[in-house]
N, C-alpha and C positions, 0 to 999 in steps of 0.2 A: 885172262886165263890164270896168270900167276896169282893175281889177287884172290881168285876163287880157291886156288890150292892153299894159299896161306890161311884163308878163312876156314877151310876144311880141316887143316892141321890143328888150328887153335880150338875149333869146335870139337875135334876128336879128343884132344887132351882133356877138355872140360867134361866130355861125355865119360871118359875113363874115370875121372874123379867121382862123378855121380854114380857110376857103376860100382866102384869100390865101396862107396857109402851105402848103396842099396844092399850089396852083398853082406856088409857088416850088420845092417839092420835085420836082414833075413836070418843071419846066424843067431842074433840075439832073440828074435821072435821064436825061432825053432827051439832054442834052449828053454825059453820061458814056457813054451807050450808043453814041453816034455816034463 
């Protein structure tokens, strides 16, 4: 159970990094579309 929680936390931080990158890409694409 504890191992599952640790995996969830590490996966969550990795997901947050990807989300920030996607948001940055979306901002750039919106600027280029305008």
